[in-house]
Each structure stands twice: as structure tokens, then as C-alpha cells.
N, C-alpha and C positions, 0 to 999 in steps of 0.2 A: 422823655427822649428828645434829643435836639437834632434837628436837620438843617443843614446849611448848603446852599447851592449858589453858584455864582458863575459868571461868563468871564473868560479871559480875552486878550486883545485879538485872538484869532476867532472869538465867537464860539468856542468850545465851552460846553457846560459842565462845570467840576462841582464836587460837593461830597457830602457824606453825613453819616448819622453817628451818634454817640448816645449811650444810655447812662443814665446816672440815678442815684437814690437821694431823694430829699428826706432829711432826718425828720421824725415827728417834732412838732413844735407847739408851743402855747402862745397865745396873744395876751399881752398884759392889758387889762381894761384901762382904757384912757381916763375913766371915771376915778381912778385910783390916785391920780396926781395929787400931791400935796403942796401947799405953800408954807411959809413961815419957817423954812428950815434954816438953822444957823450954819451958814457956809464958812464961818470961820472956825468950825469945829470939826475938821475931817476925822474920821475915825468910826469906831463901832462901840456900841454897849454891850459889854460881855457879862454873862452870867456863867460861872463854872460850877459844876455840881459833881459830887462823888457820894454814892450811896447805893444800897442794895446788891443785887447780883445781875448785872447788866447782860441780857441774853442775846445782844447784838441784833436789835431791832429798831427800827425808827419809832413805832408807836410806843415802845417801852420807854425809849429816851425821852420823849415828849412828856410822858407820865412822870418820869424822874424829875425833869426839870420844873413840873408843876408841883413837886413836893409830894407825890403820892407813893414813893418808894423809899421813904426814910429821911432822916435828918442829913442835912447837907454837910459833908465833911471837908469840902473845899476851902481854900484859904481865901477868906474874903476880906481880908484887912485892907485892901485896896478898893473896895466896893463902895464908893462914897457917893454913888449917884442912885439912891433908892434901892440899894442892894446890888447895884450893877457897877462893873468897872468901865471907866471911860478910857477907852484904849485908842491911842493915836498912831500905832505903828501898822505894820503889815500883818495880814493873817499868813504866816509862814511859821507855823508852830511845829515843834518836835519834842517829845518827851526825851530828855537827855540832850537838849539843844546846847549850844556852846556857852551859853550864859548860865547853864546848870552844871557846868563842869564837864559836859559831855564832848565828845570829839566827833560823833556821827551825824550825818546829815541824811535827811529822807526827803522823797518827793522830787518835784521838777526844779525846785529853786533852792541852790546849795552854796556853800561858802566859794566853791570854785567859780560860781557865777556872779560872785559879790553879794550874794543873798544868804548869809548865814542864817541857819534856823535859830529860832527864838523859842523860849520855853512857853508852855501855855500858862496864861494867867490864872493863878489860883490852884494850879495842879502840878505837882501833888499837894494835898492838905496836910493837916497836922499829923495824920497817921502815915505819912510817908509813902502811900500807895498810889499807883497811877492808873489802875483798871477800874472798872465799874464807874467811869466817869463820862460826863457830857458837858457840853458847852452851847449856850445860845449867843449869837452875835446878832444885834438888831442894827439896822443902819436904813437912813434915808439915801437911796441911791439915784444920783442924777445922771440922766442921759442927756446929752447935749443935743443930740439929733434923734429923729425918729429912724427906725430901720430894724433889720434882723441882727441880732446879737448872738453870740455864743459866749457862755460861761463855762468854767470848769472848776471842779474841786478835786484835790488830790488828797485822799484821806486813808488813814488806818484808824478805825474801822470805818463805820458808815456815816451818812450825813443826809440832810434834806434841805433844800433851798425853796422857801416859799415867798409869795408876793401877795399882797391884798390890802384892803382898807386897814386892816390890822394883820400883819403877817404872822402874829402869834396864833391866829385862828386856825383851829385844827382842821377846817374846811377851807382853808385859804388855797389859792392856786399853787400847786406843787410843780415847780419849773424843772426839778432835777433832784434825784437821790440815788443812794446805794443803800439798800436795805439787807445788811447782813454783815459777816465778818470778812475782813480781807487785810492784806499787807498793803503798803503805800501804793495806791494805784489811782489813775484818772478816771473821772466821769464828766464827759463833756455833754451839755444840753444847749438847745437852741430855743429863743423865743423873739416874739416880736414886740417892739415898743412903737404902738401907733402914733404917739405924740411925745414930742420932746418934753421933758419934765424931771420931776423928782418923785420917786415911788418908794413905798415902804417895803423893805426886803428882811427877811430873816434867814440866817445860816444856822441850822442845828446840827452839831456833831456828837459822835459818842465813841467810846473805847471799851470794848467788851471785857468780860471778866477774865481773870488769870493773872496771877502773881507768882514769884516776884520779877520785877523787871519787865512790865508789860509795855512794850514800847508802842507809840502811836504818834501820828502826825496830822496836820491839816494845812492846807493851802486853798486859798480862794482867789481865782483870776478871771480874766476874760481872754478870749482866744481871737485875735486878729485873722482878717481874711487870708493872709499868708500862712497862718497856722502859729504865729508867734504868740506866746503865752505872756501876759501881763498881769502881775498881781495888782488886784485893786487897791488904789491909792499910792501906786508906786510913784515917788517923787522925781523918778528919772525924767529928763528932758525928752527922752525917747518915747514916753508915754503918751501917745496921741488917741487913746481909746476914746476920750470924752466921757468916761465914766468914773464918777467920785462918789465916795460914801461919806456921810456925816453922822455924827452920833447924837446931835442935839436938834429937836424940831418940835412940832406941835403934838399935843396930846392926842392920841389916837382913839377912836370909838371903841366900844365894847368888842370883846371877841369870844369865840366858843373855846373855851379852855380844856374841854375834855367831851369826847363823844365816843359812845359805845353803842354799836360796833364801830370801829373806825374804817375809814375809806379803805376798801380793798381787803378787808378782814376776811379769813376763811375759817371754817370750823366753828361759826357763830352759832349760839344758842338762839333758840327760835322764839323767845318770849319777851325780851327786853330791848328798848331803846332808851338810852339816857344821854342826856347832855347838860353841861354846865357853861353858863356865860358868865363873864366877869366885866363889870362896868369899867369904863375908861374915862376919857375926857367928857363923855356922855353916859347916860344910863339906859339900860335896857327897858323897853316898854313891854312888861310882862303880857298886857292884854292882846298884844300885836302877834304872838307866837303862833304859829300855825306848822303842825307837823303832819307829814303824809307818808304812808308806806304803799309803795308801789301804786302810786297815784290816789290812794283813798285817804281821806281826811280822817284822823284819829283824834282822841281826846285825852292827851296826856296830863298828868299832874304837873302844875307849874307853881313853883313856891320860891320865895326869895328870902335869904338870910345875909345881911349886910350888903356887901356889893356882889354877891353871887346868886344868880338865878338858875334853879334847877328844874329841868324839863324830864320827867319820868314817865315811861310808858310800860305797864307790865301787861302782857296779854294773857287772856284765860286759856285754858287748853282747847277750846273750841275756836279760837281765833288766832292761832299760832301763824307765824310766817312759815311758808313752805320751804322744804329743803331746796337748795340751789341757790341761783342768784336772785336778790332782792334789792330794791332801791328805796331809799328814804330821802325826804326833802324837808328842809327847815327854811321858814320865812319868819323874819322879825324885824323891827324896826327899833331905833333908840330915840332919846328925847331931843336928838337933832334932826338932821335931814336925812340920815342913812336908813335905807331899807335893804336889808341883805336876804339874799336867797341863794341857797345852796343845795345840791343833791350830791348823794355819794351811794356807791354800791358796795355790796358785801355779799357773801356766800354763806348760807345756813347750812349746817352740818345735818346729815340724815338723822332721824330719830324714830323711836318706836313708842308704841303704847303698851303698857302692862296689862296683862289680863287680870282685871279686878275680881273675877270669880275665883282665883286662886288664893286671893288674900282673906285675911281675917281682920277683926276690928282692931284698932289701935290698942285697945284695953285688954286684947286677948294675948298679948305678949306674955310670955312666963318669966316674970321678972326673977324667979329663982334660978333660971338657967340663962345667964348672959353669955353672950359671945357666939362662937361657932363650933360646929363639929368639924374637925379638921382630920383629913386623910392623907398620909404621906407614904409613897411607894418609890423605892429607890432600886435601880438596876446597876450592877457592877459587872461589866463584861470580863473583868479580870478573873472572876471566880469560875469561869468556864473556859479559862485559858485564851480569851480574846482581848488582851491587853491592848489599849490603844483604840479600840473601837468606840463609837459613840451613838447614841440615840438620834434620830432625825428631829431636827428643829421644826417639828410641825405639830399642829394641834390635835388633829385626830389621831395621829400615832402616839401622842403623849397621853391622850385619853386612854389609850391602851395600855401605856406603862402604869397609870394609876390604877386601872382595873386588874392588874396583874396578868395581862395576857401574853407577856413576853416569857412567862414562867411555865413550866419548868425548863424550857429549852436554854433560857439564859440564868439559870440558876433560881434563887429565891429573893424576895424582898429583903435588902440588906439595911433598911432603915432601922435604926436602934429604938426598938419599941420597949426596951427594958430600961436602958440607962437614959434614953431620951436625947443623946448626943450632947451638944453643948448646952442645951437648955435645961438638961438634967430633969426633965419632966417625962416620967414613963407614960406609955400609952394607956388609955382607959380600957381599951379591949382591941385585940388584934392590932392594926395599925391606925387607930382612931385615937385623937386627943380631943380635949375640950379646951378651945383657945379663947380666953376671956379679955384679952387686951385689943388694943388697935392693931391694924394690919400694917405693920411698919417693920420689914425684915431686912436685915443686911446678913445674907447668908455666906456669900463669899465675895469680899472686897467690893461691894456695890451698895454703897449708902445711897439714899436718895435725898429728899428736900427735908425730912424730919429727923429727929434725933434719938427716938426710942432705939432703933436698930436692933430688935430683938433677934435672937437665933432661932431658926425653924426647928421645931421638936422633931427629933429622930435623926438629926444630922449633926455631925458626920455619922455615917452608918457604922454598922459593925466591922466594915472593911477599911474604915478610916477615911473613906472618899466622900465628898459632898456633891459629887457630880451625878448628872443623870437621874433626876428625881421629878416626880410630879406630885403637886399637891392641889386639893380640893377643900374649899371652905363653904360649908352649907349653914345657912341661917335664915331667920326671918327678920328682915330689915324693916323697921317701923318708919314710915313716911306719915308725919303728924298732919300733913295737909295735902290735898289735891293740888296738882299743878304740874309744871315743867321743872324737871330736875337735871342737874348735869354732875357727872362723876368723872373721875379720872384714875387710871391705873399706870402707875410707874413700875415696869418689871424688866427683868433680866433673867429669862429670855421672854417668852410670849405669854398671853393670858386669855381668857373669856370671861365675860360676866353674863349670866343668863337668869331667866325667872324659871323656877321649878325646883323639882327634888332630883337631885343627881343629873343623869343624862337619859334622854329618851331611848338611845340606842348607841351601839358602837358602829363605826364605819362599815365593818364586815361582820355579817352573821350567816353561818353555815348550818344547814340541816341536812339530814340524811338517814339512812337506816341506823338507829341507835345513836344519832348525832344531833345535838342541838347546842351549838355553842358560838360565842363571839371568837373572831381571830384578829390578831394584832395585825395591823396594815397601815401603810404610808400612803397617803394620796399624793398624786403628782401634779395636780393642778397649780397654776400660778396666779396671774392676775393679782387682785387685791390682797391675797393672802401674803404676799412679798416674797414667797418662795418663786423663783424662776422655774417655770414648769410647763405643763401642757395638759390637755384634757379637760373634760367637764368637771366643774365643782360637784361635790357630793349632793346629790338631789335630796329635797325634803320629802318628796314621794320616792320611796326606794325603788331602785332598779332590782328585780328579782328575776332568776332564771336558772336552768340547769347549768351546773359548772362542769364544763367540757374540758378535759386535760388534752392539750395538743403537745405530744411528745417531741416533735422535731420542728419547732415553728419558724426557723430561719435557715437560709435566707428568705424561703418562701414556704408557705403551708403546705404540708404533703398532701398532694391529690386535691379533689374539690371538696375541702372541708366546709360544711354548711353551718355556720354559727348563728344562723338567724334566730332571733328570740332566746339566744343562749349567752352565757358569760364564759368567754375564752379564758383558759388558764394556760399560760406558757411557762416554760422552764428556761430561765436565763442561763443556766449552766450548760445547756445544749448548744449555746451559740459561741462563735468565736469572739475575739476581742474587737473585731470590727463591727459588731452588732451592739445595740444599746437597748434600754428599756422602750425608748420612744419607737424603734423600729419594730420591736415585738407588738406593742400596742397597736401600732399602725396596720400591721399585718392581720391581727384579729379583727380590727374595725372593717377592714377592706372585705372581709369574709362574712360580715354581718353581725359581729357580736355586739350586744347590748352594752358590755363593759369588758374591761381587761383586768385579770389578775396576774401578775407577774411574780413568779417564785424567784427569789433572789438567789444569785450564785452563792453556794455556801463559802467560798473563798473570799467573798465580799464582806461577811460579816452580817451585822445588823442591817434590816432593810432601810432604804434612803429614798430620798426625793428623786425620782427617776431622771436619768440623764438623757441627752440626746434632743435633737430638734429636727426640723424638716417639714414634711407635708403635715397638714394639720390634723391633730388627733382630737376628736370632738366627743369621745365616749369617756366615761369615768375610767380612771386608771389607778390600781392600787398595787403597791409592791409589798409582798409578805415574806416572811422568813423562810429560808430553805436549809438552814444550818441545823446541827445537832438533832437530825432526824425528822424535822417538821416537815420536810419535802414529802415525806412518805404519806402524810395525811392526805395530799391532793392526788399522789400517784395510786395508792392502794385501796382508796374508798370509792365505791361506785355510788351513783344515785345521788350525788351532792346536789344541793341547791343553795345558790349564793344570794344574799340579799345586801345590796350596797346603798348606803344612805346616810343622811347627816343627822345630827341631833336637831330634833325638831322644835325644841324649847325656844322661847323668844330670846333673841341675843341683843343685849343692851349695848355691848361694845367688845372689841377683840383686837388683838395683834397676833396674826398667825404667821409668825416668822421669827428669826433669830434677831435679837436686839439687845442693846444696852439699856440702863436706866433712863427714864424720860417719859414723861406722862403722855399717854394716849386718851384724849377726852371724849365723851359721848353723852349725849342726851336723851331723855326719855319722858313719856308723860305718866304720870300716876293718876288715873282717872278718879279714884276715890282714896281718901285717907285709909291707912291701914297697915297691917304686918304682912309683907309680901315674902314669899320663898325665894330667896335670892342666893345664887351659887357664884363664887369666884374660883376659876381654875388657873393654875400656873405651873409652868414647867421650866426646866433648865437643861439645855443641851450641851453643856461644857463651859468652862471659862468662870466668868464672874455670876453672880446670882443675887438678887434682891427683889423685893416687892413692896409696894405701897399703895394702898386704896383710899381714895379721898372722895368727898362730895366737894362741890365748888359753889361757894356762895357768891352771888352777884354783889358787885359794890362799885366803887368809884374807878377801879382799874379793869382794863379789858380782860385780864386773866381772872379776875374775881380773887376770893379767898379759899385756899384750900384747907379743908378740914379732915383729918383723918376719921375713917368709918370705925365706929365703936370706940371712940376715945372719950371716956367718961370725964377727963379732966378739961374737956374743951366745950364750951357752950356751943349749941348748935350741931354738935356732932350727930350723925344719924346712928342710932343704937341697933344692935343686933342681938338676937335671942336664938337659942338653939331649939325651942318649942314654943308653941302656942296652946292655951288652955281649951281651945275649941276644936271640934273635930269635923273633918270634912264629911259631907253628905250628898248621896246621889239624888238628883231631881228625878222628876217622873219622866220615863222614856217618851219620846216623840217619834211618830212614824212620819217620814217624809220620803217621797218618791220610791216607795218599796223598801226603804232601808229604816232601820231601827237607830235613832240618834240618843246616845247617852250625854247627859251633862251633869256637872256637879259644881258645888262650892266648897272651897278650901283646897289644900294641897295634900294630895296623897297618891300612892302607887295603885294603879288600876289593876285588879286581879280577875281572873276568869276561872270558872269551873263548869263541867258538864253534867255534875251531879251534886247534890247537897248531903247526902248521908250514905257513905261517908264523904265529905267534901275533898275534892281533888284540886284545890285551888293552885293557881300559879300565876306569875305576873305576865301581864299582857306584853308581847314583844312585836314590835317596838312599842314603847310607851307613847301615849298621846303628847303632843307637845303643848297642848293647851288644855282648857277645862271641858272638852267635848270629844266623842268617839263615836265614829259609825261602825256598828258592829257587823263583822262579816256574816254572809248569808250561810244557811245550812246547819240544821241540827238545833237542839235546845242549849241555851248557855246561860250561865248566871254570873252576875258582876258584883264586885264590892271594892271598896277602897280600903287600902291599909296605910297606916302611918308607922313606918318602922322607928324603933326607939334604940338607939339614937338614930336621927336621920342622916344616912351617909350621903356625902358628896358625890 
């Protein structure tokens, strides 16, 4: 805030205050000043590059320019300076500029201002394409006076400007950037030059994927105090900026050419730090390297090959970086006088540890049964006269689809179990298939990164539709060593990967006189699920209580309905159009309900993620079907008890929302090598459909290398098997705090009986989420583990 006051000739005091915002700025270290610059060589050393599939990110373009994403397809015929083009013009580039036969201009400097756009040096290359390209412009930039400077870059797509003892260093001072895709736009940034002199600068630019005719532009300029923009090295007499760039100068010291994780990275795996340093005019002193994580000195492996020094740290499972923000620092020196010290931060993704007790030994995988047990269920609303309706794009509801809980009200499973759909593979039994290939499906116009593009068995279904299906893949995945693993699933729509056999429970289970059944339900919660909603997420410890039907729940509950310790059931059809699911749930909550079950209005068709907003709803809310007579289940049956809860199996990763193809990555710890029961669940709520499941092998790129799970043609693929040769066994029971605790080794379905002869065995409901179970009190009970053949997803 600026305050000014003064007196006039009459002695009166006048003044005022004004507020303003100072932009964030960096200070260029005075120690970075260089000498020996050839001031008769104004311009820039430019390296153009074309390769790979550019995802519109700064980190990827930096890797691209380092040669980590394929062979350079740019035109390097003019690159006569150790692979660089000595460019003496202005950085005012445009794909389709006038000297390429184009007529359009882009950016702030155009033909109308006597600054016609020029073509990018080296782009397009021999392939004639303009996308997936990047450019590095190196310069020694002279600032005639110390002070505050503003620079700007107009770009399509992104860029980064760095400064440092070697500005190619991945840990160099970042003065300004745009990290993403955009059309021609400005980014202005401010920095302080404490000492007049010449400093090493680097401009990195990229143009994302997309052909044909992928337009792009780049301009690099300074901004005067009056807002005038001046291209760097503009020869006009009006250029009084005192800023000049030169392409020739002294050899620079070594630089960090790659860093994993890169500064600002998110979703980082918890076990690896890797850097590479390349010698320059001096050499890296390997013995000087010190690496710290969150302030603690660690002991990386340091090796050198040619002019490249590699620093590699792999953390064992007991010393992983914690989820959330972490900081690393690197100190090193060279054979000259340089000592470099850099720190950077990144965010480690959450991760889980698998339950080793559910695993079998690596050698127990049944090699005669490769692949997965696949279950496919498809719902076609048109078969019951409900054309145009669709299933909810929500995980718990889709689990109900797979389990067949929407039938018979919505017909029958229409997946083609006889002909197998386009795959022509008939089901082994019921709606189960044995899938022995990799998980790479292009079901409906949704290819991913790989090219197998299998069709999903059973689709299209017997009605010709490929929509509204759920698929489960059950297997034992062999992890050959203990350690940290990372996987990714690219799906259209959502998915979940979990440890265990099948699911421990459905979202809603109802018991009563002669009733013991799961019921299809759609949860309304939002948050990280990606569905805009309300209400509590489904609890791992189930909410259980008498299900009380409230016949007229809106606008207010009739009388003083006491729902304490009960689960309220409201009929949406009894409300007018001004009332919504949120309002019903809130009414039930305010009268003490533990949870809310909303019977959908039959005229609305299939249950959906509940609409509405307003006062906070903090209890679990489920929407159930009210069409085709299922409403009567809640109205005519008395003594119902509802149990609401989540699948308790360990979740490795998931995307609980509608989405297109694009990998969601997740990490986890494998405590001991072995064959673990792993389940992949996927559904499609309409439109496109596809699925790819990969493991991610760390390497020299931030994204690592993706390898399809169960791809026998690719070394390093994690292989899956439908069975193991060992059987699970119960350990001796343990009594603790008056409870009997069961535990076991291996994967199986826990069963219970009250007598042995004859046995009345039934599956425990819900199933335990791990390898232990606290038995309920009351009466004599017997327990055993069964392994279904085949193991159903």
C-alpha cells in the first residue's frame, strides 16, 4: 500500500492511499555472470526437435530435447554448431509463417507491425509434420544495467525460461513458464538482475500432439515499464531495453540433464530418486555428490560412463518416502571452481501395502492356467421398454451390474455367452471366460497406448448393444521380488484394482423374514470419486439398522418420525418436481437416520447419482430402483434390516467416475515376493469403451516404461494366472479381549456353519477384507476356507 500526504500553500494537509500487487519475482544470482562472450555474434543457439507424442508438459519436452523420447525428425541441415543452429534473427516464429508460404500471423508481433512471422528453424522436418515438436534456444543475455526486468513469451503451446551457471540444468532457476497446452498467448514474468553483466539463459518451447495442420508460434521479448513489448535483439533504434542476446561464448560447466522426480512433480512413486549430470567445459567430481531427502543424507549409487554421471537411489520398502510433499537436495562440485547446491520439492502419491498373508509363493502359480477368469454382465434397458436410459457411472452401482443385481427388473444379462460377440469366444460357463492375453481392449472406439486392441468377450451382446456392461478380471499376479511397484489403468469408463477374491460385499445388503439378499444401489457421495454429490462415502465398517419406510417424506416428515439408530427409506415418487434426492436425504438425516435409502421415481428409470444440493448431508445415501415392481420390496416387507458398506478389500487404485481413456497410476508395496490375488474391475456407462492395464518400470524418463500386465511377448511383464497349486489354511485361533480372532494364509472364501453333520456351510457376509476375522459372539460356530473353481471376479 502506498500512502502520500502533503500540504498546500494554505497549510491544508492532502493525501491518499492506493493499494497494488507486486508480482512474484526471482533474483538472478550475481555469481552467474560470465565473461568471454563474443559480442559480435548476436543471436541464439537453437536445437529443434520432433519425436514421440508430446503431452503438452514442460518436463516431457525437456526429456524430448535430451533425446529420451525417440529419434529427432527435425531438419538439422543448418545445425553446423555441434548440432545447433546459430540463429541471428528474432524469435518471432510461427508455423505457416510468410516465408513458408503461409499468410497468417500469430502473437503480438505481426506483419501489420512490420514484424512478419518467420518459420521455426528445422520445423517441419522430413516427415512434414509440425506437432510433437520442441525447441531449445540458448543465449548469453547481457543486461547493461542492474534492476528489475520483465520478460514475456507468447507461445502456442508451452515454454520455460531458465537461467543458471548452465541454464540447461534441470534444477536451474525457472524465471517463467507455461506448463500445458494453449493457443497463442502471453506469459509475463519478473526478475531482478542485481549486477549488470551477461548471464546464461535458455528458452525451451514445445508444440503438443495433433496433426494435420498443428499450428504453433513463439515470441520472446522484454516488457518496458510503459508496457511496450520489445523482441529480444530487435535492431530497431527504438530498442532501448539494454538487453542483448549472443549465441557464442565460453564453455559452460556441467549440468543436471535429467532429474526424477522433476521439480513440482505430483503423483510421484515413493522409492526412486535419479539424476544424470553431463560434463561441460569442466567435469563432475563424482566424490563430491551429496544427496539428501527431507534433510537426511542418503547413500545413492554414483557411476560414470563417458561424460555422464548417474546418481541413483532406490529405497527399500521400510524407508520409502511418505505420501505428500517431499524435498530433495543435491550438492556437487566440478573440476573447476563450481560448487552447485539445489533443492526441489515434489509430491509422492498415496500408496498401500499388500497383505502378504493372502499370497502364495512365486512357484505356486499354476502355469497350466495362465491369465484371468473374466466375468462380463451387460444390461440393456431397451429389453424392458426403457430405451435411452443408462446405468450410473459409479463404481458401487456397477459392481451391482456385474453381480446381476439389476435383474430381473431390467431383464436378463444380454452379454453374448454363446457366440462371444466380436471375439467369437464362447463363455466357459455362465458368463465366465478364461482370458489368457494381455489386458488391452478397444471395445467401442477407445484405443489406448498399445496396439493389441482386443475385443471384450461377450460384446456386443445378444441385442447388438455394446453399452452398459461391467467386467471383472480375477487372477493371481506374480510379483517376482519384494519392493515398491507402480501400475496404471487406462479406462473408459472407471475401474478399481484390489487385492482379494471378488468383492467382500455389495454396497447394500438386506435381511428380513425369509430375505437375505444384496440390492443394487447407487451411492451419492462425491469428493474424490469424481461424481459431484453429497453424503458420506460408504464405510468400511458397515452401517446396519432397521430399514424404516417413510411413505410421505416431503416436504417434511409426517409427525415426529424418530429414525434414531435406523436407516430411513424414502419414496421419491411421493414428492413433487421441486423436491430432490438431497432434500429427501436431509429430511431423513434431521430425524436421526443412520443412513438414507431413496427409492427412485419409476418415471426416472434406472437409479442415478442423486441430484440436489444445499444443507450438508453427512450420512451415507443410496438410490435404489423403484421401477418394474421393485418398489414393492420396500413397501410390502416388514422387519427389514439394511447393511450399508464398502468393499473392504485393499484398494490399489481406482477411478470412480465417468472418464475417457487416459492412465490413472498408483503405487503399492509388495512386502514379500509371491503370487497375490488381484482383481481388476471395469465398467462402461455409455459412449466409448476401452481398457488397458500396465505396470510401470522406472527408467530414465519421469513416466517410466509401461508394460501390459500378462503380456508374454514383452520382457518384464507381470504375469497372471487363474489358480495357484497351494491351498489356503486357517491358523490356530487367538483369543483377545474376549473375542476369537481367526487368521489364515492364502486366499479363500471364509465360510461358517453351526453344525458339522450334516454341514450347513454358507459364505460369511460380508467377507473379511484381509486375512483375519473377529468372530461374532453367541453360539457355537465352525469356520473353513473354500477356493471356488474357477475363482469368480
